[in-house]
N, CA, C and O atoms as a MOPAC input file, in Angstrom:
PM7 MOZYME 1SCF
protein

 N     88.85200 1    85.24500 1   128.42300 1
 C     88.88800 1    85.35200 1   126.98100 1
 C     87.94400 1    86.46600 1   126.54300 1
 O     86.81200 1    86.56100 1   127.01600 1
 N     88.42800 1    87.30100 1   125.63800 1
 C     87.62700 1    88.39200 1   125.08000 1
 C     86.99200 1    87.95400 1   123.77900 1
 O     87.64700 1    87.33100 1   122.94300 1
 N     85.72900 1    88.27200 1   123.60300 1
 C     85.05800 1    88.14400 1   122.32000 1
 C     85.07100 1    89.53700 1   121.70000 1
 O     84.39400 1    90.44500 1   122.18100 1
 N     85.83600 1    89.69800 1   120.64300 1
 C     86.03900 1    91.03000 1   120.08100 1
 C     84.98600 1    91.43500 1   119.05900 1
 O     84.97900 1    92.58200 1   118.61200 1
 N     84.11100 1    90.53600 1   118.68300 1
 C     83.04800 1    90.88600 1   117.75300 1
 C     83.42500 1    90.76200 1   116.29100 1
 O     82.60600 1    91.05300 1   115.42000 1
 N     84.64300 1    90.33800 1   116.00300 1
 C     85.03500 1    90.14600 1   114.60800 1
 C     84.39500 1    88.87000 1   114.07200 1
 O     84.09000 1    87.94900 1   114.83000 1
 N     84.19500 1    88.82800 1   112.75400 1
 C     83.59300 1    87.66100 1   112.11700 1
 C     84.62200 1    86.81500 1   111.37400 1
 O     84.26200 1    85.84500 1   110.70600 1
 N     85.90000 1    87.17400 1   111.48600 1
 C     86.98300 1    86.40800 1   110.87200 1
 C     88.21500 1    86.56800 1   111.75700 1
 O     88.15200 1    87.20300 1   112.81000 1
 N     89.31500 1    86.00100 1   111.33500 1
 C     90.54200 1    85.98700 1   112.13800 1
 C     90.96400 1    87.37300 1   112.62600 1
 O     90.84000 1    88.36000 1   111.90000 1
 N     91.45800 1    87.43600 1   113.84600 1
 C     92.09800 1    88.63900 1   114.36900 1
 C     93.57900 1    88.52100 1   114.01100 1
 O     94.25700 1    87.59100 1   114.44800 1
 N     94.07700 1    89.47400 1   113.21100 1
 C     95.42800 1    89.39100 1   112.67400 1
 C     96.44700 1    90.21600 1   113.44700 1
 O     97.64800 1    89.95600 1   113.36700 1
 N     95.97500 1    91.21100 1   114.19600 1
 C     96.89800 1    92.04700 1   114.95600 1
 C     96.15000 1    92.69000 1   116.11500 1
 O     94.96100 1    92.99500 1   116.01400 1
 N     96.86900 1    92.89100 1   117.22300 1
 C     96.33400 1    93.63700 1   118.36200 1
 C     97.44500 1    94.51300 1   118.92200 1
 O     98.61800 1    94.14200 1   118.87900 1
 N     97.07200 1    95.67400 1   119.44700 1
 C     98.06700 1    96.55100 1   120.07200 1
 C     97.38600 1    97.44700 1   121.09900 1
 O     96.20500 1    97.77300 1   120.97600 1
 N     98.14900 1    97.83500 1   122.10800 1
 C     97.69400 1    98.76900 1   123.13500 1
 C     98.05600 1   100.19200 1   122.75100 1
 O     99.01300 1   100.42100 1   122.01100 1
 N     97.27900 1   101.15800 1   123.26200 1
 C     97.72500 1   102.54500 1   123.19000 1
 C     98.86500 1   102.71800 1   124.19800 1
 O     99.12800 1   101.81500 1   124.99200 1
 N     99.53700 1   103.86400 1   124.17100 1
 C    100.73100 1   104.03000 1   125.00600 1
 C    100.43200 1   104.02600 1   126.50900 1
 O    101.34100 1   103.81000 1   127.31000 1
 N     99.18400 1   104.25800 1   126.90300 1
 C     98.82300 1   104.23100 1   128.31800 1
 C     98.33800 1   102.85900 1   128.76300 1
 O     98.19100 1   102.60800 1   129.95900 1
 N     98.08700 1   101.97000 1   127.80500 1
 C     97.58400 1   100.64600 1   128.13800 1
 C     96.11300 1   100.61800 1   128.49400 1
 O     95.64000 1    99.64800 1   129.08600 1
 N     95.38300 1   101.66100 1   128.14500 1
 C     93.96200 1   101.74300 1   128.48600 1
 C     93.03600 1   101.31600 1   127.35100 1
 O     91.87800 1   100.96700 1   127.57700 1
 N     93.56400 1   101.34700 1   126.12500 1
 C     92.76400 1   100.95000 1   124.97400 1
 C     93.50100 1    99.88000 1   124.18400 1
 O     94.73000 1    99.83400 1   124.16100 1
 N     92.72400 1    99.02500 1   123.53900 1
 C     93.25100 1    97.93800 1   122.72900 1
 C     92.69500 1    98.08200 1   121.32700 1
 O     91.50100 1    98.32600 1   121.15300 1
 N     93.55200 1    97.93100 1   120.32200 1
 C     93.15300 1    97.97900 1   118.92100 1
 C     93.28800 1    96.58300 1   118.32800 1
 O     94.34100 1    95.95700 1   118.44900 1
 N     92.23300 1    96.09500 1   117.69100 1
 C     92.28800 1    94.80200 1   117.01700 1
 C     92.07900 1    95.01900 1   115.51800 1
 O     91.28100 1    95.86000 1   115.10500 1
 N     92.80800 1    94.25000 1   114.71600 1
 C     92.69200 1    94.30300 1   113.25800 1
 C     92.33500 1    92.91400 1   112.76500 1
 O     92.85800 1    91.92100 1   113.26900 1
 N     91.44200 1    92.83800 1   111.77800 1
 C     90.88400 1    91.53600 1   111.42300 1
 C     90.81900 1    91.29100 1   109.91900 1
 O     90.82500 1    92.21400 1   109.10500 1
 N     90.75600 1    90.00200 1   109.59100 1
 C     90.53300 1    89.57300 1   108.21200 1
 C     89.11100 1    89.89500 1   107.75100 1
 O     88.80900 1    89.78000 1   106.56300 1
 N     88.23200 1    90.29800 1   108.68000 1
 C     86.86500 1    90.66300 1   108.29000 1
 C     86.77400 1    92.08600 1   107.73100 1
 O     85.67400 1    92.59300 1   107.51200 1
 N     87.90700 1    92.72400 1   107.50100 1
 C     88.06800 1    94.08600 1   106.93100 1
 C     87.75700 1    95.20200 1   107.91700 1
 O     87.64200 1    96.35700 1   107.50800 1
 N     87.61800 1    94.89500 1   109.20200 1
 C     87.36800 1    95.93500 1   110.20200 1
 C     88.48200 1    95.96600 1   111.24000 1
 O     89.22500 1    95.00100 1   111.42000 1
 N     88.57000 1    97.09000 1   111.90600 1
 C     89.41800 1    97.24200 1   113.09000 1
 C     88.53000 1    97.82300 1   114.18000 1
 O     87.55600 1    98.52100 1   113.89700 1
 N     88.87800 1    97.52800 1   115.43400 1
 C     88.05300 1    97.97100 1   116.56000 1
 C     88.93800 1    98.43000 1   117.71000 1
 O     90.02600 1    97.89400 1   117.92500 1
 N     88.45900 1    99.42500 1   118.44200 1
 C     89.13300 1    99.89900 1   119.65200 1
 C     88.25200 1    99.55500 1   120.84000 1
 O     87.04200 1    99.78200 1   120.82700 1
 N     88.89000 1    98.99600 1   121.87700 1
 C     88.19500 1    98.58800 1   123.09500 1
 C     88.78700 1    99.27800 1   124.30400 1
 O     89.98500 1    99.55700 1   124.34900 1
 N     87.93800 1    99.55500 1   125.29000 1
 C     88.38100 1   100.00300 1   126.59800 1
 C     88.84600 1    98.75900 1   127.35400 1
 O     88.07700 1    97.81200 1   127.52000 1
 N     90.09100 1    98.75400 1   127.81100 1
 C     90.65000 1    97.57600 1   128.46500 1
 C     89.93800 1    97.28500 1   129.79000 1
 O     89.70500 1    96.12100 1   130.11500 1
 N     89.59400 1    98.30800 1   130.55000 1
 C     88.97500 1    98.11100 1   131.85700 1
 C     87.57400 1    97.51800 1   131.76500 1
 O     87.19700 1    96.69200 1   132.59700 1
 N     86.79400 1    97.93300 1   130.75700 1
 C     85.39700 1    97.50000 1   130.66300 1
 C     85.14900 1    96.46600 1   129.56500 1
 O     84.07500 1    95.86600 1   129.51400 1
 N     86.12800 1    96.25300 1   128.69100 1
 C     85.99900 1    95.35900 1   127.51900 1
 C     84.96000 1    95.87800 1   126.52100 1
 O     84.52300 1    95.13500 1   125.64200 1
 N     84.56500 1    97.14000 1   126.64800 1
 C     83.55900 1    97.73100 1   125.76800 1
 C     84.20100 1    98.21600 1   124.46900 1
 O     85.27600 1    98.81600 1   124.48100 1
 N     83.51900 1    97.94500 1   123.34100 1
 C     83.97600 1    98.44900 1   122.04700 1
 C     83.67300 1    99.94500 1   121.96400 1
 O     82.52400 1   100.36000 1   122.11900 1
 N     84.70200 1   100.74500 1   121.72200 1
 C     84.55600 1   102.19200 1   121.64200 1
 C     84.42700 1   102.69700 1   120.21000 1
 O     83.75400 1   103.69600 1   119.95500 1
 N     85.07700 1   102.00000 1   119.27600 1
 C     85.08100 1   102.41900 1   117.87100 1
 C     85.18300 1   101.19700 1   116.97600 1
 O     85.83900 1   100.21200 1   117.31500 1
 N     84.52700 1   101.27700 1   115.83300 1
 C     84.67100 1   100.27900 1   114.78000 1
 C     84.99300 1   101.01800 1   113.49300 1
 O     84.29000 1   101.95800 1   113.12200 1
 N     86.04200 1   100.60100 1   112.81500 1
 C     86.50000 1   101.25300 1   111.59400 1
 C     86.17900 1   100.36700 1   110.39800 1
 O     86.66700 1    99.24200 1   110.29000 1
 N     85.35100 1   100.89300 1   109.50700 1
 C     84.89300 1   100.15700 1   108.32800 1
 C     85.25100 1   100.97300 1   107.09200 1
 O     84.96000 1   102.16800 1   107.03000 1
 N     85.88200 1   100.33200 1   106.10500 1
 C     86.21200 1   101.04600 1   104.87900 1
 C     87.25300 1   100.34500 1   104.01500 1
 O     87.31200 1   100.57100 1   102.80700 1
 N     88.06800 1    99.50100 1   104.62700 1
 C     89.01700 1    98.72900 1   103.82600 1
 C     88.25600 1    97.70800 1   102.99300 1
 O     87.19600 1    97.22600 1   103.39200 1
 N     88.81300 1    97.38600 1   101.83000 1
 C     88.16400 1    96.42600 1   100.93700 1
 C     88.65100 1    95.00000 1   101.15500 1
 O     88.01800 1    94.04700 1   100.70000 1
 N     89.77700 1    94.85200 1   101.85000 1
 C     90.32800 1    93.52200 1   102.12700 1
 C     90.83200 1    93.49500 1   103.57300 1
 O     90.72800 1    94.49300 1   104.28700 1
 N     91.36800 1    92.37100 1   103.99500 1
 C     91.76300 1    92.18800 1   105.39200 1
 C     92.72800 1    93.26100 1   105.88200 1
 O     93.51600 1    93.81300 1   105.11400 1
 N     92.64500 1    93.53800 1   107.17100 1
 C     93.53900 1    94.49000 1   107.82700 1
 C     94.59400 1    93.68300 1   108.57000 1
 O     94.27800 1    92.90100 1   109.46600 1
 N     95.84700 1    93.88300 1   108.18700 1
 C     96.93600 1    93.07600 1   108.74500 1
 C     97.60900 1    93.73500 1   109.94900 1
 O     98.25500 1    93.04900 1   110.74200 1
 N     97.47000 1    95.05300 1   110.09900 1
 C     98.17400 1    95.76100 1   111.17000 1
 C     97.38100 1    96.98700 1   111.57400 1
 O     96.74700 1    97.63400 1   110.74100 1
 N     97.42000 1    97.29900 1   112.85400 1
 C     96.83200 1    98.52400 1   113.36100 1
 C     97.73800 1    99.11500 1   114.42100 1
 O     98.38900 1    98.38000 1   115.16400 1
 N     97.78700 1   100.43700 1   114.49900 1
 C     98.63600 1   101.10500 1   115.47800 1
 C     98.02000 1   102.43200 1   115.90500 1
 O     97.40400 1   103.12700 1   115.09600 1
 N     98.18500 1   102.77500 1   117.16100 1
 C     97.74400 1   104.07100 1   117.68600 1
 C     98.79800 1   105.13300 1   117.41000 1
 O     99.99100 1   104.83100 1   117.36900 1
 N     98.35700 1   106.38800 1   117.21800 1
 C     99.31800 1   107.49000 1   117.21500 1
 C     99.69700 1   107.77100 1   118.67600 1
 O     99.05200 1   107.25100 1   119.58600 1
 N    100.73500 1   108.58500 1   118.91000 1
 C    101.20200 1   108.78700 1   120.28600 1
 C    100.14900 1   109.32400 1   121.26300 1
 O    100.18800 1   108.99500 1   122.44900 1
 N     99.21500 1   110.13900 1   120.78400 1
 C     98.19200 1   110.67500 1   121.69200 1
 C     97.05600 1   109.68300 1   121.93600 1
 O     96.29100 1   109.84300 1   122.88700 1
 N     96.93800 1   108.66500 1   121.09300 1
 C     95.85200 1   107.70700 1   121.21700 1
 C     94.55900 1   108.17100 1   120.58000 1
 O     93.55300 1   107.46500 1   120.64300 1
 N     94.56600 1   109.35500 1   119.96300 1
 C     93.36000 1   109.90900 1   119.35800 1
 C     93.08500 1   109.35800 1   117.96900 1
 O     91.95600 1   109.42400 1   117.48100 1
 N     94.11400 1   108.81300 1   117.33300 1
 C     93.96800 1   108.26800 1   115.98700 1
 C     94.63300 1   106.91100 1   115.88900 1
 O     95.53500 1   106.57300 1   116.65600 1
 N     94.15900 1   106.14400 1   114.92200 1
 C     94.81300 1   104.87900 1   114.60800 1
 C     95.07200 1   104.82800 1   113.11200 1
 O     94.37600 1   105.45600 1   112.31500 1
 N     96.09100 1   104.06300 1   112.75500 1
 C     96.36900 1   103.75600 1   111.35300 1
 C     96.17200 1   102.26500 1   111.16700 1
 O     96.51300 1   101.46700 1   112.04000 1
 N     95.61800 1   101.89500 1   110.01600 1
 C     95.41800 1   100.48700 1   109.68600 1
 C     96.05600 1   100.19800 1   108.33000 1
 O     95.93000 1   100.98900 1   107.39500 1
 N     96.74000 1    99.06400 1   108.23100 1
 C     97.37800 1    98.62200 1   106.98900 1
 C     96.60100 1    97.43100 1   106.45900 1
 O     96.20100 1    96.55300 1   107.22400 1
 N     96.38400 1    97.40100 1   105.13900 1
 C     95.49300 1    96.38700 1   104.58000 1
 C     96.05100 1    95.74100 1   103.32000 1
 O     96.91200 1    96.29800 1   102.63700 1
 N     95.54200 1    94.56500 1   103.03600 1
 C     95.90300 1    93.90300 1   101.79300 1
 C     95.20500 1    94.54700 1   100.59300 1
 O     95.39500 1    94.09200 1    99.46500 1
 N     94.40100 1    95.59900 1   100.80800 1
 C     93.85200 1    96.37300 1    99.69300 1
 C     94.83900 1    97.43300 1    99.19600 1
 O     94.48100 1    98.29400 1    98.39200 1
 N     96.09600 1    97.36300 1    99.68400 1
 C     97.21000 1    98.23400 1    99.27300 1
 C     97.13100 1    99.64400 1    99.83900 1
 O     97.83000 1   100.53700 1    99.36000 1
 N     96.29900 1    99.86100 1   100.84200 1
 C     96.19300 1   101.19700 1   101.43400 1
 C     96.50500 1   101.17500 1   102.92500 1
 O     96.45500 1   100.13500 1   103.58300 1
 N     96.82700 1   102.35100 1   103.42700 1
 C     96.88000 1   102.62200 1   104.86100 1
 C     95.81800 1   103.67800 1   105.10900 1
 O     95.70300 1   104.64400 1   104.35400 1
 N     95.05700 1   103.49600 1   106.15000 1
 C     94.00400 1   104.46200 1   106.46800 1
 C     94.21000 1   104.98300 1   107.88500 1
 O     94.61300 1   104.24500 1   108.78300 1
 N     93.92800 1   106.25600 1   108.06300 1
 C     94.04800 1   106.89900 1   109.37000 1
 C     92.64800 1   107.28800 1   109.82300 1
 O     91.88500 1   107.91000 1   109.08400 1
 N     92.33200 1   106.90500 1   111.05400 1
 C     90.98800 1   107.04400 1   111.60400 1
 C     91.00400 1   107.85700 1   112.88700 1
 O     91.97900 1   107.82700 1   113.63800 1
 N     89.92200 1   108.58300 1   113.13500 1
 C     89.70400 1   109.26500 1   114.40100 1
 C     89.02700 1   108.28600 1   115.35600 1
 O     87.97200 1   107.73700 1   115.03900 1
 N     89.62800 1   108.06700 1   116.51800 1
 C     89.10700 1   107.07000 1   117.45900 1
 C     87.75000 1   107.48800 1   118.02900 1
 O     86.84100 1   106.66300 1   118.11300 1
 N     87.60100 1   108.74200 1   118.41600 1
 C     86.37300 1   109.19200 1   119.08000 1
 C     85.14600 1   109.09300 1   118.18500 1
 O     84.06000 1   108.76000 1   118.65800 1
 N     85.30800 1   109.38000 1   116.89100 1
 C     84.15700 1   109.41700 1   115.98400 1
 C     84.10700 1   108.24700 1   114.99500 1
 O     83.13700 1   108.10800 1   114.25100 1
 N     85.14500 1   107.40800 1   114.98500 1
 C     85.27100 1   106.30600 1   114.01300 1
 C     85.31500 1   106.80900 1   112.56800 1
 O     84.99300 1   106.06800 1   111.63900 1
 N     85.71400 1   108.06700 1   112.38300 1
 C     85.72400 1   108.70800 1   111.06600 1
 C     87.04600 1   108.48400 1   110.35000 1
 O     88.11100 1   108.53600 1   110.96500 1
 N     86.97100 1   108.23500 1   109.04300 1
 C     88.16500 1   108.14600 1   108.22100 1
 C     88.73400 1   109.53700 1   108.00900 1
 O     88.03400 1   110.42700 1   107.52700 1
 N     89.99600 1   109.73400 1   108.36500 1
 C     90.66600 1   111.01900 1   108.20400 1
 C     91.45100 1   111.07000 1   106.89500 1
 O     91.34600 1   112.04000 1   106.14500 1
 N     92.23500 1   110.03000 1   106.61900 1
 C     93.03700 1   109.98100 1   105.40300 1
 C     93.12500 1   108.55000 1   104.89000 1
 O     93.19400 1   107.60100 1   105.67100 1
 N     93.12300 1   108.40800 1   103.56400 1
 C     93.41800 1   107.13400 1   102.90800 1
 C     94.72400 1   107.33600 1   102.15800 1
 O     94.79200 1   108.14900 1   101.23600 1
 N     95.75000 1   106.61200 1   102.54200 1
 C     97.07500 1   106.76800 1   101.95400 1
 C     97.26900 1   105.70100 1   100.88400 1
 O     97.35600 1   104.51100 1   101.18600 1
 N     97.33500 1   106.13900 1    99.64500 1
 C     97.48400 1   105.23700 1    98.51000 1
 C     98.84300 1   105.46300 1    97.87100 1
 O     99.32800 1   106.59300 1    97.82500 1
 N     99.45600 1   104.40700 1    97.38300 1
 C    100.76400 1   104.52400 1    96.74700 1
 C    101.47500 1   103.19300 1    96.64300 1
 O    102.32200 1   103.00500 1    95.77000 1
 N    101.13900 1   102.26600 1    97.52800 1
 C    101.70000 1   100.92600 1    97.41200 1
 C    100.99600 1   100.18700 1    96.27200 1
 O     99.83100 1   100.44900 1    95.97200 1
 N    101.72100 1    99.26100 1    95.64300 1
 C    101.14100 1    98.50500 1    94.53600 1
 C    100.76800 1    97.08000 1    94.94000 1
 O    100.34700 1    96.28500 1    94.09900 1
 N    100.92200 1    96.75600 1    96.22000 1
 C    100.56700 1    95.42400 1    96.69900 1
 C    100.16700 1    95.53100 1    98.17200 1
 O    100.11600 1    96.63100 1    98.72300 1
 N     99.88900 1    94.40900 1    98.80000 1
 C     99.42100 1    94.37100 1   100.18300 1
 C    100.34100 1    95.15000 1   101.11800 1
 O    101.56300 1    95.11100 1   100.97600 1
 N     99.74200 1    95.85500 1   102.07400 1
 C    100.50200 1    96.56400 1   103.10100 1
 C    100.39800 1    95.74600 1   104.38400 1
 O     99.30300 1    95.45800 1   104.86700 1
 N    101.56300 1    95.37600 1   104.92700 1
 C    101.60600 1    94.49500 1   106.08900 1
 C    101.88500 1    95.21000 1   107.40200 1
 O    101.57000 1    94.68500 1   108.46900 1
 N    102.47200 1    96.40600 1   107.33900 1
 C    102.84000 1    97.05700 1   108.59000 1
 C    102.75600 1    98.57200 1   108.45700 1
 O    102.84300 1    99.12700 1   107.36100 1
 N    102.58600 1    99.22200 1   109.60100 1
 C    102.59100 1   100.68100 1   109.65200 1
 C    102.89900 1   101.10000 1   111.08500 1
 O    102.57100 1   100.39300 1   112.03700 1
 N    103.53200 1   102.25400 1   111.22000 1
 C    103.89000 1   102.75300 1   112.55100 1
 C    104.05200 1   104.26600 1   112.50000 1
 O    104.69500 1   104.79600 1   111.59400 1
 N    103.46700 1   104.96200 1   113.47800 1
 C    103.66800 1   106.40000 1   113.61700 1
 C    105.03700 1   106.68100 1   114.21400 1
 O    105.57800 1   105.85900 1   114.95400 1
 N    105.60200 1   107.84800 1   113.89100 1
 C    106.80100 1   108.30200 1   114.59400 1
 C    106.39200 1   108.86000 1   115.96000 1
 O    105.20400 1   108.97100 1   116.26400 1
 N    107.38300 1   109.20600 1   116.77100 1
 C    107.12300 1   109.65100 1   118.13900 1
 C    106.24100 1   110.90500 1   118.19000 1
 O    105.40400 1   111.03300 1   119.08300 1
 N    106.42300 1   111.83100 1   117.24000 1
 C    105.63900 1   113.07100 1   117.22000 1
 C    104.23000 1   112.84700 1   116.67300 1
 O    103.33800 1   113.66300 1   116.90700 1
 N    104.02700 1   111.76100 1   115.95600 1
 C    102.71300 1   111.46700 1   115.40400 1
 C    102.39700 1   112.18900 1   114.10400 1
 O    101.26400 1   112.12400 1   113.62800 1
 N    103.38200 1   112.87900 1   113.51500 1
 C    103.13600 1   113.60800 1   112.27200 1
 C    103.62400 1   112.86300 1   111.03500 1
 O    103.39900 1   113.31500 1   109.91200 1
 N    104.28700 1   111.73300 1   111.22900 1
 C    104.72000 1   110.89800 1   110.11200 1
 C    104.36300 1   109.44800 1   110.40900 1
 O    104.22400 1   109.03600 1   111.56100 1
 N    104.22100 1   108.69200 1   109.33000 1
 C    103.88800 1   107.28700 1   109.44200 1
 C    104.72100 1   106.54400 1   108.39500 1
 O    104.90600 1   107.03500 1   107.28100 1
 N    105.21300 1   105.37900 1   108.75200 1
 C    105.91800 1   104.54900 1   107.78700 1
 C    105.10100 1   103.28500 1   107.56100 1
 O    104.50200 1   102.74400 1   108.49100 1
 N    105.08500 1   102.82100 1   106.31100 1
 C    104.35800 1   101.59500 1   105.98200 1
 C    105.26300 1   100.67800 1   105.17300 1
 O    106.12200 1   101.13300 1   104.41800 1
 N    105.05300 1    99.37900 1   105.34500 1
 C    105.82300 1    98.36700 1   104.61800 1
 C    104.89000 1    97.46700 1   103.84100 1
 O    103.82600 1    97.08800 1   104.33200 1
 N    105.29300 1    97.11800 1   102.60700 1
 C    104.40800 1    96.41300 1   101.70700 1
 C    105.05100 1    95.20600 1   101.04600 1
 O    106.27400 1    95.07500 1   100.99100 1
 N    104.20200 1    94.34100 1   100.55400 1
 C    104.61900 1    93.19700 1    99.75700 1
 C    105.23900 1    93.64600 1    98.43100 1
 O    105.87400 1    92.84100 1    97.75000 1
 N    105.06500 1    94.92100 1    98.05400 1
 C    105.67000 1    95.44700 1    96.82700 1
 C    107.16300 1    95.74900 1    97.00300 1
 O    107.78700 1    96.36400 1    96.13800 1
 N    107.73300 1    95.30300 1    98.14900 1
 C    109.16600 1    95.46100 1    98.45700 1
 C    109.57100 1    96.89900 1    98.73800 1
 O    110.73400 1    97.26100 1    98.56200 1
 N    108.62000 1    97.72600 1    99.17500 1
 C    108.93900 1    99.11000 1    99.50800 1
 C    108.42500 1    99.47100 1   100.89800 1
 O    107.50300 1    98.85400 1   101.43200 1
 N    109.05600 1   100.48500 1   101.45100 1
 C    108.54300 1   101.18200 1   102.62600 1
 C    108.23400 1   102.59500 1   102.16900 1
 O    108.98600 1   103.17300 1   101.38300 1
 N    107.15900 1   103.14500 1   102.64300 1
 C    106.80400 1   104.52700 1   102.29700 1
 C    106.71500 1   105.34300 1   103.58100 1
 O    106.16300 1   104.90600 1   104.59000 1
 N    107.27800 1   106.53900 1   103.50400 1
 C    107.20400 1   107.48600 1   104.61200 1
 C    106.15800 1   108.52000 1   104.24900 1
 O    106.29600 1   109.24300 1   103.26200 1
 N    105.11900 1   108.58200 1   105.05100 1
 C    104.00700 1   109.50500 1   104.82500 1
 C    104.15900 1   110.67500 1   105.78400 1
 O    104.19500 1   110.48600 1   107.00000 1
 N    104.24800 1   111.87800 1   105.24100 1
 C    104.41200 1   113.08400 1   106.05500 1
 C    103.07100 1   113.79400 1   106.22200 1
 O    102.14400 1   113.57700 1   105.44100 1
 N    102.97600 1   114.63000 1   107.23000 1
 C    101.78900 1   115.44500 1   107.48300 1
 C    100.53700 1   114.59600 1   107.68200 1
 O     99.46200 1   114.94200 1   107.19200 1
 N    100.68100 1   113.48800 1   108.39900 1
 C     99.52000 1   112.63500 1   108.65700 1
 C     98.71800 1   113.11800 1   109.85700 1
 O     97.75500 1   112.46800 1   110.26500 1
 N     99.10300 1   114.23100 1   110.41100 1
 C     98.40400 1   114.79700 1   111.56700 1
 C     97.40800 1   115.87900 1   111.15900 1
 O     96.80800 1   116.53000 1   112.01400 1
 N     97.23400 1   116.07000 1   109.84600 1
 C     96.34000 1   117.13600 1   109.38000 1
 C     94.88800 1   116.76500 1   109.68400 1
 O     94.59900 1   115.63500 1   110.07800 1
 N     94.00300 1   117.69800 1   109.50300 1
 C     92.59300 1   117.51000 1   109.84300 1
 C     91.73200 1   117.17200 1   108.63000 1
 O     90.51000 1   117.30400 1   108.68200 1
 N     92.36200 1   116.73500 1   107.53600 1
 C     91.58400 1   116.36700 1   106.35300 1
 C     90.65600 1   115.20200 1   106.70300 1
 O     91.08200 1   114.20300 1   107.28400 1
 N     89.40100 1   115.34800 1   106.34400 1
 C     88.43800 1   114.26900 1   106.57700 1
 C     87.91300 1   113.80800 1   105.23700 1
 O     87.51800 1   114.62200 1   104.40200 1
 N     87.90800 1   112.51300 1   105.03100 1
 C     87.42700 1   111.93500 1   103.77600 1
 C     85.90300 1   111.80900 1   103.86300 1
 O     85.38200 1   111.19900 1   104.79700 1
 N     85.19000 1   112.38700 1   102.89100 1
 C     83.71400 1   112.29300 1   102.93900 1
 C     83.23200 1   110.87400 1   102.69100 1
 O     82.02700 1   110.62200 1   102.69700 1

């Protein structure tokens, strides 16, 4: 059994495409990336205002996207734990998100009965 360090429910987990890293998303408003071989936490993502319902790696494994009940999707750099983009546009909780194969687009699904396609999510914009 892994102790992931979250202080509330773990709502989603996913592997990167190589199976070497694990992403956990939690009701404690954080997401974390772990090295599967060592069980060591490599990154912690802090910035959502409400629970994170879904997390996913981009195809290269260098970034993750997190979907939250704060109505946003956020894209993070795994190596630095830095917020790259905050995607706003849904009017209610966001339950799912997934990168396309190229990693330059992301789709999100929300309780507002919409899916949004976000383009150019591979840019280097960093949120201060």
